[in-house]
C-alpha positions in Angstrom: 27.7 -16.3 42.1 26.0 -19.7 41.5 22.3 -20.3 42.2 20.0 -23.2 41.9 17.6 -23.3 38.9 14.6 -22.5 41.1 16.2 -19.5 42.8 17.6 -18.2 39.6 14.2 -18.3 38.0 12.7 -16.3 40.8 15.4 -13.7 40.5 15.1 -13.4 36.8 11.3 -13.3 36.9 11.3 -10.7 39.6 13.4 -8.4 37.5 10.7 -8.5 34.8 8.6 -6.4 37.1 10.6 -3.3 36.1 10.3 -3.8 32.4 8.2 -3.1 29.4 5.9 -0.3 28.4 3.4 0.2 25.5 5.0 -1.4 22.5 6.2 -5.0 22.1 9.3 -4.2 24.0 9.5 -0.5 24.8 12.4 0.4 27.0 11.5 2.9 29.7 13.0 6.4 29.2 14.4 6.4 32.7 14.9 4.3 35.7 12.2 6.2 37.5 9.6 5.2 34.9 10.8 1.6 35.1 10.1 1.5 38.9 6.5 2.5 38.3 5.5 -0.7 36.5 3.4 -3.2 38.6 5.3 -5.7 40.6 2.5 -8.2 40.8 3.2 -9.6 37.3 6.8 -10.3 38.3 5.8 -12.0 41.5 3.3 -14.2 39.7 6.0 -15.2 37.2 8.4 -16.0 40.0 5.8 -18.3 41.6 5.0 -20.2 38.4 8.7 -20.4 37.4 9.6 -21.7 40.8 7.4 -24.7 40.3 8.7 -25.3 36.7 10.7 -28.3 37.8 7.5 -30.2 38.7 6.3 -30.1 35.1 2.9 -28.9 36.1 0.9 -26.3 34.1 1.1 -22.7 35.1 -2.3 -22.2 33.6 -1.2 -20.1 30.6 -3.1 -21.3 27.4 -2.8 -20.4 23.8 -5.2 -18.8 21.3 -7.7 -21.3 19.9 -7.0 -20.3 16.3 -3.2 -20.8 16.6 -1.5 -23.9 15.3 0.9 -24.7 18.1 3.8 -27.0 17.4 5.9 -28.4 20.3 8.7 -30.3 18.6 10.1 -32.0 21.7 9.1 -32.8 25.2 10.9 -30.6 27.8 13.9 -32.1 29.5 13.5 -33.5 33.0 13.5 -30.6 35.4 12.8 -28.0 32.7 9.7 -25.8 32.8 6.7 -26.7 30.7 5.6 -24.9 27.5 2.8 -23.1 29.4 5.2 -21.9 32.0 7.7 -20.8 29.3 4.9 -18.8 27.5 3.7 -17.2 30.7 7.2 -16.1 31.6 8.0 -14.8 28.1 4.8 -12.8 28.0 5.9 -11.0 31.2 9.4 -10.5 29.9 8.3 -9.1 26.6 4.8 -7.8 27.4 3.5 -9.4 24.2 0.2 -7.7 23.1 -2.9 -9.8 23.5 -3.6 -9.8 19.8 -0.4 -11.8 19.2 -1.1 -15.5 19.3 1.3 -18.3 20.0 2.2 -19.7 16.6 4.8 -22.4 17.5 6.7 -23.6 20.5 10.0 -25.6 20.3 12.0 -27.1 23.1 15.5 -28.4 22.5 19.1 -28.3 23.5 22.1 -26.3 22.2 25.6 -27.5 22.7 28.0 -25.8 25.1 31.7 -26.4 25.5 31.1 -28.9 28.2 27.5 -30.0 28.2 24.3 -28.6 26.7 21.6 -26.0 27.5 17.9 -26.8 27.3 15.7 -24.0 25.9 12.2 -23.0 24.9 11.8 -21.0 21.6 8.4 -19.4 21.0 7.0 -17.5 18.0 4.0 -15.2 18.3 2.1 -13.7 15.3 -0.5 -11.0 14.8 -2.9 -11.6 11.9 -5.9 -9.8 10.5 -8.1 -11.0 7.6 -5.6 -13.8 7.0 -2.7 -11.5 6.6 0.3 -11.5 9.0 0.9 -8.1 10.4 3.7 -8.8 12.8 5.7 -11.4 14.6 7.7 -11.8 17.8 10.3 -14.4 18.5 11.7 -15.1 21.9 13.6 -17.9 23.7 14.6 -18.6 27.2 16.6 -21.1 29.2 14.3 -23.9 30.1 16.0 -24.5 33.4 16.8 -21.1 34.8 14.1 -19.0 33.0 16.8 -16.6 31.8 15.7 -14.7 28.7 18.1 -15.7 25.8 16.8 -13.9 22.8 14.1 -11.6 21.4 13.4 -10.0 18.0 10.3 -8.3 16.6 9.1 -7.7 13.1 6.1 -5.6 12.0 5.0 -4.2 8.7 2.8 -1.5 10.4 5.6 0.8 11.5 6.2 1.7 15.2 3.3 3.9 15.7 4.9 7.2 14.9 7.4 8.9 12.7 11.1 8.9 13.7 12.6 12.3 14.5 15.7 14.0 13.2 18.1 14.8 14.9 17.7 11.5 16.8 15.5 11.5 19.9 17.8 8.8 21.4 21.4 8.9 20.2 24.0 6.2 20.7 25.2 7.6 24.0 21.7 7.7 25.4 20.9 4.3 24.0 23.9 2.8 25.9 22.5 4.1 29.2 19.0 2.7 28.4 20.5 -0.6 27.3 22.5 -0.9 30.6 19.3 -0.3 32.6 17.4 -2.8 30.5 20.1 -5.5 30.9 20.0 -5.0 34.6 16.3 -5.7 34.5 16.1 -8.8 32.3 19.6 -10.3 32.8 20.6 -9.2 36.3 22.8 -12.3 37.0 25.1 -11.2 34.1 24.9 -7.4 34.4 27.9 -7.1 36.8 30.1 -9.2 34.5 29.9 -7.3 31.2 31.5 -4.3 29.6 30.4 -2.2 26.7 32.3 -3.1 23.4 32.9 0.5 22.3 33.7 -0.4 18.7 31.0 -2.9 17.9 28.1 -1.4 15.8 29.5 2.1 15.9 29.1 4.2 12.8 31.4 7.2 12.6 29.3 8.8 10.0 26.6 10.9 11.6 23.1 9.8 10.5 21.1 11.6 7.9 17.8 10.1 8.9 15.9 9.2 12.1 15.6 5.6 10.9 18.6 4.3 12.9 19.2 1.1 14.8 21.8 1.3 17.6 23.7 -2.0 17.8 25.1 -2.3 21.3 27.2 -5.3 22.5 28.4 -5.9 26.0 31.2 -8.3 26.3 31.7 -10.8 29.1 34.5 -9.9 31.5 36.5 -12.6 33.3 39.3 -11.8 35.7 39.1 -8.2 34.6 39.7 -9.2 30.9 37.1 -9.1 28.2 35.9 -12.2 26.4 34.2 -11.1 23.2 32.9 -14.6 22.3 30.4 -14.2 25.1 28.2 -11.2 25.1 24.8 -9.6 25.5 23.5 -7.6 22.5 20.8 -5.1 22.5 19.5 -3.4 19.3 17.6 -0.2 19.9 15.9 2.2 17.5 16.3 6.0 17.7 13.0 6.2 19.6 14.4 4.1 22.5 12.6 0.8 21.6 14.4 -2.5 21.9 13.8 -4.6 18.8 16.4 -7.3 19.3 18.1 -8.9 22.2 20.5 -11.8 22.4 22.6 -13.6 25.1 25.6 -15.6 23.9 27.0 -17.1 27.1 28.7 -20.3 28.1 29.2 -20.9 31.8 30.8 -24.3 31.2 34.1 -22.8 29.9 37.3 -22.8 31.9 39.5 -19.7 31.8 43.3 -19.4 32.5 44.4 -16.9 35.1 45.2 -13.4 33.9 48.4 -13.0 35.9 52.0 -13.2 34.6 51.4 -11.6 31.3 53.8 -9.6 29.2 53.3 -5.9 28.9 51.3 -4.2 26.1 54.6 -2.7 24.8 56.2 -6.1 24.7 53.2 -7.4 22.9 53.4 -4.7 20.2 57.1 -5.5 19.7 56.3 -9.2 19.2 53.5 -8.3 16.8 55.7 -6.1 14.7 58.3 -8.9 14.4 55.7 -11.5 13.7 53.3 -9.7 11.3 53.6 -10.7 7.7 51.4 -8.5 5.5 50.2 -10.3 2.4 50.2 -8.7 -1.1 46.8 -9.0 -2.9 45.2 -7.7 -6.0 41.9 -6.0 -5.1 39.2 -4.2 -7.0 36.8 -1.5 -5.9 33.4 -3.0 -5.3 31.1 -0.2 -6.3 32.7 1.8 -9.2 33.2 0.8 -12.8 35.1 4.1 -13.2 38.0 2.6 -11.2 37.8 -1.0 -12.5 41.5 -1.6 -12.7 42.8 -3.9 -9.9 45.0 -2.3 -7.2 47.9 -4.0 -5.5 47.1 -4.0 -1.8 48.5 -5.2 1.5 46.3 -7.2 3.8 47.0 -8.3 7.4 45.2 -11.4 8.6 44.2 -12.3 12.1 47.2 -12.2 14.5 47.5 -13.0 18.2 50.3 -13.3 20.7 50.2 -15.6 23.7 49.9 -13.1 26.6 52.2 -15.1 28.8 54.9 -16.5 26.5 54.9 -13.8 23.9 54.9 -16.4 21.1 52.5 -16.3 18.1 49.3 -18.1 18.9 47.4 -19.7 16.0 44.5 -21.2 18.1 42.1 -23.6 16.4 41.2 -22.2 13.0 38.3 -23.8 11.1 39.3 -22.1 7.8 42.6 -23.9 7.9 40.9 -27.2 8.1 38.6 -26.2 5.3 40.9 -24.4 2.9 44.2 -26.1 3.5 47.6 -24.6 2.5 48.6 -23.1 -0.8 51.7 -24.4 -2.5 54.5 -21.9 -2.9 55.3 -23.4 -6.3 52.9 -22.8 -9.3 51.7 -25.7 -11.5 54.5 -24.9 -14.0 57.5 -22.5 -14.3 56.2 -21.2 -17.6 52.8 -21.1 -19.3 52.0 -24.4 -21.0 50.0 -22.7 -23.8 48.8 -19.4 -25.1 45.7 -17.4 -24.2 42.8 -18.0 -26.6 42.2 -15.1 -29.0 38.7 -13.5 -28.9 36.3 -15.0 -31.4 32.6 -15.4 -31.3 31.8 -19.1 -30.5 29.0 -21.0 -32.3 26.7 -23.4 -30.4 28.4 -26.4 -32.1 31.8 -25.1 -31.1 30.7 -24.6 -27.5 29.3 -28.2 -27.3 32.5 -29.6 -28.8 34.7 -27.7 -26.3 32.8 -29.3 -23.4 32.9 -32.9 -24.8 36.6 -32.6 -25.6 37.4 -31.3 -22.1 35.4 -33.7 -20.0 34.6 -36.8 -22.2 30.9 -36.8 -21.8 29.4 -40.3 -22.3 27.4 -41.0 -25.4 24.2 -41.5 -23.4 24.3 -37.8 -22.3 21.8 -36.0 -24.5 21.7 -32.3 -25.1 18.5 -30.8 -23.7 19.1 -27.1 -23.9 21.5 -24.5 -25.2 21.2 -20.7 -24.7 23.4 -17.8 -25.5 23.6 -14.6 -23.5 25.5 -11.3 -23.4 26.1 -9.6 -20.1 28.0 -6.9 -18.3 31.0 -7.9 -16.3 30.4 -5.8 -13.2 34.1 -5.8 -12.2 35.5 -4.5 -15.5 32.4 -2.8 -17.1 33.0 -4.8 -20.3 30.4 -6.8 -22.2 30.9 -10.6 -22.1 29.2 -13.5 -23.9 28.5 -17.1 -22.8 26.9 -20.3 -23.8 24.9 -22.3 -21.2 24.5 -26.0 -22.1 22.5 -28.8 -20.4 22.6 -32.6 -20.9 20.5 -35.3 -19.3 20.7 -39.1 -19.0 17.5 -41.2 -19.0 17.0 -44.8 -18.1 13.7 -46.6 -18.1 11.9 -43.3 -18.7 13.4 -41.4 -15.8 16.3 -39.0 -15.5 19.3 -40.6 -13.8 21.9 -38.0 -14.4 22.7 -34.6 -15.9 25.5 -32.3 -16.9 25.7 -28.5 -17.1 28.3 -26.2 -18.6 29.0 -22.5 -19.0 31.4 -21.7 -21.9 33.0 -18.3 -22.5 31.4 -17.2 -25.8 34.5 -15.1 -26.7 37.4 -17.4 -25.9 35.9 -20.9 -25.8 37.3 -21.7 -22.4 35.0 -23.5 -20.0 34.0 -21.3 -17.0 32.0 -23.9 -15.1 31.0 -27.5 -15.5 29.1 -30.0 -13.3 27.8 -33.5 -13.8 26.2 -36.3 -11.7 24.8 -39.7 -12.4 28.0 -41.3 -13.8 28.2 -44.6 -11.9 31.6 -46.1 -10.9 32.8 -49.2 -12.6 32.3 -52.3 -10.4 35.4 -53.2 -8.5 36.8 -49.7 -8.2 38.3 -48.9 -4.8 38.4 -45.1 -5.0 41.3 -42.7 -5.1 43.4 -41.0 -2.5 43.6 -37.3 -1.8 47.0 -37.1 -3.5 45.6 -38.8 -6.6 42.7 -36.4 -6.6 45.1 -33.4 -6.4 47.0 -34.8 -9.4 43.9 -35.2 -11.5 42.7 -31.7 -10.6 46.0 -30.3 -11.6 45.9 -32.0 -14.9 42.4 -30.7 -15.6 43.5 -27.2 -14.9 46.6 -27.5 -17.0 44.4 -28.7 -19.9 41.8 -26.0 -19.5 43.9 -23.0 -18.5 47.3 -23.6 -20.0 48.2 -19.9 -20.3 47.8 -19.5 -16.5 49.7 -22.5 -15.1 52.7 -20.4 -14.1 50.3 -18.3 -11.9 48.1 -21.0 -10.4 49.0 -22.6 -7.0 47.2 -25.7 -5.8 45.8 -25.6 -2.3 46.2 -28.9 -0.5 43.2 -29.6 1.7 43.7 -30.8 5.2 44.0 -34.6 5.1 42.2 -34.9 8.5 38.8 -34.3 7.0 39.1 -37.4 4.7 40.9 -39.8 7.1 39.0 -43.0 7.9 36.2 -42.3 5.4 35.2 -44.5 2.5 35.1 -43.1 -1.1 31.2 -43.2 -1.1 31.3 -41.2 2.2 33.7 -38.6 0.8 31.8 -38.4 -2.5 34.0 -35.6 -3.9 37.4 -34.1 -3.3 37.2 -30.3 -3.6 40.5 -28.9 -4.8 41.0 -25.2 -5.1 43.7 -23.2 -6.8 45.1 -19.7 -5.9 45.8 -17.2 -8.7 48.9 -15.1 -8.0 50.4 -12.3 -10.0 53.9 -11.3 -9.0 53.3 -13.4 -5.9 50.2 -11.3 -5.0 47.0 -13.3 -4.5 44.2 -12.2 -6.9 41.1 -11.8 -4.7 38.5 -11.8 -7.4 39.5 -14.9 -9.4 38.3 -18.4 -8.5 39.5 -21.8 -9.9 38.4 -25.1 -8.3 37.9 -28.7 -9.3 35.7 -31.4 -7.8 37.1 -35.0 -8.3 34.8 -38.0 -7.8 36.4 -39.9 -4.9 35.1 -43.2 -6.4 36.1 -42.9 -10.0 38.6 -40.0 -10.2 36.5 -38.3 -12.8 36.0 -34.5 -12.9 32.7 -34.0 -11.2 32.8 -30.2 -11.2 35.0 -27.4 -12.6 35.0 -23.7 -12.1 37.4 -21.1 -13.7 36.2 -17.6 -13.2 39.2 -15.5 -14.2 38.8 -11.9 -15.1 40.2 -10.7 -18.4 42.6 -8.1 -17.0 46.0 -6.9 -18.4 48.5 -6.8 -15.5 51.7 -4.7 -15.8 54.7 -6.4 -17.4 56.8 -5.9 -14.3 55.9 -6.0 -10.6 55.2 -2.5 -9.4 57.4 -1.0 -6.7 55.7 -1.3 -3.4 56.2 0.0 0.1 58.1 -2.4 2.4 56.4 -4.9 4.7 57.7 -3.0 7.7 56.1 0.2 6.4 52.9 -1.6 5.8 52.9 -2.9 9.4 53.4 0.6 10.7 50.3 1.6 8.7 48.3 -1.3 10.0 49.1 -0.5 13.6 47.5 2.9 13.0 44.4 1.0 12.0 44.4 -1.7 14.8 44.4 -1.5 18.5 46.3 -4.2 20.4 44.0 -5.6 23.1 44.5 -8.2 25.9 41.5 -10.5 25.6 40.4 -14.1 26.2 40.0 -15.9 22.9 37.7 -18.8 22.3 39.1 -21.7 20.3 36.4 -24.1 19.0 36.6 -26.9 16.4 33.6 -29.1 15.9 33.5 -32.3 13.8 30.5 -34.2 12.6 30.4 -37.1 10.1 34.1 -36.6 9.6 33.8 -32.9 8.6 34.8 -29.8 10.5 31.8 -27.6 11.0 31.1 -24.2 12.6 29.3 -23.9 15.9 26.2 -22.3 14.3 25.7 -25.4 12.1 26.2 -27.7 15.1 23.1 -26.1 16.8 21.1 -26.2 13.6 21.8 -29.9 13.1 20.9 -30.7 16.7 17.7 -28.6 16.5 16.7 -30.3 13.3 17.2 -33.7 14.8 19.9 -34.6 12.2 22.6 -35.0 14.9 22.7 -35.4 18.7 25.0 -33.6 21.0 26.8 -36.8 21.6 27.6 -37.4 17.9 29.3 -34.0 17.6 33.0 -34.1 18.5 34.3 -30.9 20.0 37.6 -29.4 21.0 37.1 -26.2 22.9 39.6 -24.1 24.9 40.1 -20.5 26.0 43.5 -18.8 25.9 44.7 -15.4 26.9 46.1 -13.4 24.1 47.1 -10.0 22.8 45.3 -9.6 19.5 44.6 -7.0 16.8 41.3 -5.3 17.0 40.3 -2.9 14.2 39.4 0.6 15.1 36.1 2.0 13.9 36.3 3.6 10.4 33.7 5.4 8.4 34.0 3.1 5.3 35.6 -0.2 4.3 39.2 0.4 3.4 42.4 -1.3 2.1 46.0 -0.3 2.1 47.4 0.6 -1.4 50.8 -1.3 -1.6 52.2 1.1 -4.2 51.3 4.5 -2.7 50.9 3.5 1.0 47.5 5.3 1.0 44.3 4.0 2.5 41.7 3.6 -0.2 37.9 3.1 -0.1 36.8 -0.5 -0.9 33.7 1.1 -2.5 35.3 3.6 -4.9 39.0 2.8 -4.9 39.6 6.5 -4.1 42.1 7.7 -1.4 40.5 8.1 2.0 41.5 8.5 5.7 41.1 6.5 8.8 39.4 9.4 10.6 36.4 11.3 9.5 37.4 14.4 7.6 36.8 17.7 9.5 36.9 21.3 8.4 39.2 23.4 10.5 37.5 26.6 9.3 34.0 25.4 10.3 34.8 25.4 14.0 32.8 28.1 15.7 30.9 28.9 12.5 27.2 29.5 12.8 26.6 26.5 10.4 29.3 24.3 12.0 27.2 21.2 12.6 25.7 21.3 9.1 29.0 22.0 7.4 30.8 19.1 9.3 27.9 16.8 8.4 28.3 17.6 4.7 32.1 17.2 4.9 31.8 13.9 6.6 29.8 12.5 3.7 32.2 14.2 1.2 29.3 16.3 -0.2 31.7 19.2 0.2 35.4 18.8 -0.5 38.3 20.2 1.6 41.3 22.1 0.5 44.1 22.0 3.1 41.6 21.0 5.7 39.3 24.0 4.9 35.7 23.8 3.6 35.5 27.5 2.7 32.0 28.1 4.1 31.5 31.6 2.6 32.4 30.5 -0.9 29.5 30.2 -3.4 28.4 26.6 -3.9 28.4 25.1 -7.4 25.6 23.3 -9.2 27.6 20.0 -9.1 28.2 20.3 -5.3 24.6 21.1 -4.6 23.3 18.1 -6.6 25.7 15.8 -4.8 24.5 17.2 -1.5 20.9 16.8 -2.5 21.3 13.1 -3.6 23.2 12.2 -0.5 20.7 13.9 1.8 17.7 12.3 0.0 19.2 8.8 0.1 20.2 9.0 3.8 23.8 8.8 2.8 23.3 5.3 1.3 23.7 6.3 -2.4 25.6 3.7 -4.4 28.5 4.7 -6.6 28.1 2.3 -9.4 26.0 3.4 -12.4 25.2 0.7 -15.0 23.9 1.1 -18.5 22.7 -1.4 -21.1 25.6 -1.5 -23.5 28.4 -0.6 -21.1 29.9 2.2 -23.2 31.1 5.3 -21.4 29.6 7.7 -23.9 26.1 6.2 -23.6 26.0 6.7 -19.9 26.3 10.5 -19.9 23.0 12.4 -20.2 24.7 15.8 -20.1 27.4 16.8 -22.6 29.4 18.6 -19.8 29.2 15.8 -17.2 31.1 12.9 -18.6 31.3 9.4 -17.0 34.6 10.2 -15.4 33.3 13.3 -13.7 33.2 13.4 -9.9 29.5 14.5 -10.1 28.4 12.0 -12.8 26.7 9.4 -10.7 24.9 12.1 -8.6 23.7 14.1 -11.6 22.4 10.9 -13.3 20.6 9.9 -10.1 19.0 13.3 -9.7 17.9 13.1 -13.4 16.4 9.6 -12.9 14.5 10.7 -9.8 13.0 13.8 -11.5 15.0 16.3 -9.4 16.4 17.9 -12.6 15.7 17.6 -16.3 18.0 17.4 -19.4 16.9 20.8 -20.8 19.3 21.8 -23.6 21.7 18.9 -22.8 24.1 20.9 -20.6 24.3 20.9 -16.9 27.0 23.5 -16.1 28.4 21.7 -13.0 30.7 24.6 -12.0 28.0 27.2 -12.3 26.7 29.0 -9.2 23.3 28.5 -7.6 20.7 31.1 -6.7 18.3 30.9 -3.7 15.4 30.5 -6.1 17.0 27.5 -7.7 17.9 25.8 -4.4 14.3 26.3 -3.1 12.9 24.4 -6.1 15.4 21.5 -5.7 14.5 21.2 -2.0 10.7 21.2 -2.7 11.2 18.6 -5.5 13.1 16.4 -3.0 10.2 16.8 -0.5 7.8 15.8 -3.3 5.7 19.0 -3.2 6.8 20.7 -6.4 3.7 20.1 -8.5 1.6 21.3 -5.5 3.8 24.4 -5.2 2.9 25.4 -8.7 -0.9 25.5 -7.9 -1.3 29.3 -7.5 -4.2 29.5 -5.0 -2.5 27.3 -2.5 0.8 28.9 -1.7 1.4 32.7 -1.6 4.6 34.4 -0.9 4.1 37.6 1.1 7.7 38.9 0.6 8.9 42.5 -0.1 10.6 41.3 -3.3 7.7 38.9 -4.3 7.7 40.3 -7.9 11.3 39.1 -8.5 10.6 35.5 -7.4 10.2 33.0 -10.2 9.1 30.1 -8.0 6.7 31.7 -5.6 5.1 28.5 -4.3 8.4 26.9 -3.7 9.7 30.0 -1.9 6.6 30.0 0.3 7.1 26.3 1.2 10.8 26.6 2.2 10.2 29.7 4.2 7.1 28.4 5.8 8.9 25.2 6.8 11.8 27.4 8.1 14.2 25.6 5.8 15.2 28.9 4.3 14.8 32.3 5.9 14.2 36.0 5.0 16.4 38.9 5.4 14.4 41.9 6.7 11.4 40.6 4.8 13.3 40.1 1.6 13.7 36.7 0.0 16.6 37.6 -2.3 15.8 35.0 -5.0 18.9 35.9 -7.2 21.4 35.8 -4.4 24.1 33.2 -4.8 24.0 30.5 -2.2 27.2 29.9 -0.1 28.4 26.5 1.0 27.3 27.3 4.6 23.9 28.4 3.5 23.4 25.3 1.4 24.6 23.0 4.3 22.2 24.5 6.8 19.3 24.4 4.3 19.8 20.7 3.7 20.3 20.0 7.4 16.9 21.6 8.0 15.5 19.7 5.0 16.5 16.5 6.8 14.6 17.6 9.9 11.5 18.6 8.1 11.5 15.5 5.9 11.3 13.4 9.1 8.5 15.6 10.6 6.4 15.5 7.3 6.7 11.7 6.8 3.2 10.3 6.6 2.2 7.3 8.8 -0.3 4.7 7.7 -3.9 5.5 8.4 -5.7 2.9 10.5 -9.3 2.5 9.4 
């Protein structure tokens, strides 16, 4: 339903009356509470906003000690800065001690036209130190709130609770109520995006942000490119809000579409999985690359059933890779490892890129470093040259030379002026020069490198001095599979044809002599369709050009806001089409499909995983079910045939893994680096080697003082007593030293004399993390998996309750 700017402002401002409690933007816990807020503020806002078109002041001033910057005058018919500030203060209920820091009016580009807006920043300061900030923006014509975010380094005024006070389901209901209050005109035309921001892993801390996105719905079909997003913490406070909406778009009808079954058939026939070599991101223990299948974005025209490419910016940027390599066979042999001297490194650069005589070496440095991907030590020379003329620097060159092989990993130069009378070179000539440079520098790889031809459209009609440099990339393929982690690119001066830049970061990895046997493409598609849903959606196709270059929408608005470009200077091609497209299902970790085994693997560790969260069948109905399933979800406890074996004694290795995961909120990293990269040097315990499943967790516990080296053995398969578990929990809480002070904690248990760690026992029982059995503590009793799970679940609760808040003096 369309409304005039004045009427729309009144409606929006009136909705404000229902919003905002104590904190910067505290969402009411229920609709009943929302109705109790005063309506007078909303009525006043409606009155001032209704007169915004006149340009008169609404009477809202700014703090006298604030430096207020208004970058542009508001557009004709838009509200003034004072009216914008007054309305925003009623939307957000900005505390009085937050002063206006800056105010900016501008326009953002829409598909067909532009939107004028006000963007305001408020800050809180004390003794010259900034304590918090609030940013908010609104539509300068309608008064609709467009965005809000808050930052404070003082906390939120209270500790978060665990389990969560407001879980995701409750947050969704609160967000819907909130949107109805501050974005009423849009509230009936949106639908919750059930997969956005969802984390299948249950939280291990109360410090959680629920990211909720509500997609626009047109003709009963979702349009994910337009949405309203609300970020809410686990206490029910909104700390971010954003409206991404374009009313100028035109949508095709949603009638006459093929069925979902027909769409799936077309996708199966059209999908072409791509073989790629990938490497686990977070584990040096699995540093060998794995052959994987990847499936790119795929959409089917919902009416014709044909594949729909749309307008893809990446295609314009990256171009198309040649199916033929630079040569059928290698043009040379791989350099043998040998430590390079400084003189040899300098000579290698001069020979490769013909540095002019007036380039003078300014600096040379040698370094050894760990290759994070392979875990091997590498060496390199970094060299710098300068050109000076009339006492000032007019150019420079920089190079990074592999200190083991002598091949140049990167090179860049500027300041070399073209010879007078040169007319520049074409894209085809630049590609030929780039290919020759790669053949010269990487002759042993020429049969595996494929040139990527850039889209010629981005260079058409431009002079060499406008182009400056042609950027030519090369794709590394092994057995036809793209190597994700290698990068080869050359920059060719559009005026002179000289190599302006060169990058060749190729990992030193030994690939198999023959291509491994892989699952078929059809089998891979079957796997991917378990991972994806096929959804009927409207899709936005946008391509923007400025100064002859394709640029993303985000950069368009930045350029316009900075005054570097006007909306009229940006050429746009925008359309909306109706498609069936693949939408990934929520998963609990980043994954890839192993092309050899057909297994899903973790991007982080390279280990086999599943699409669904693992669940223990024998934990259902168990007294510790919730805690057991939590530990299984984080793989702190392993499953055998789907069973967690709750009554089995827990091992020392399992308990330490559980402790580290619980203490880190489940965010513990898998990689574990050492100075010299050797496997033996990493292990602190003789019986927990670097390839142990417990290695990283044991080392982390040692580093954080939860355990000590002792006699150098850890005994990861040994059993754990209640006394030992109590000490670990108290150490994790940070109270172990205090527990050892005799007069403070006393254990009044029937078996007190048998307890070695009396203070620790008193703490865990007093906090109700562990319990007694008919007055007995039973310190030597072995802990079962269920008992350990429930103890650590209670530890998470008590840790949240005991968290100290800053004392305000």
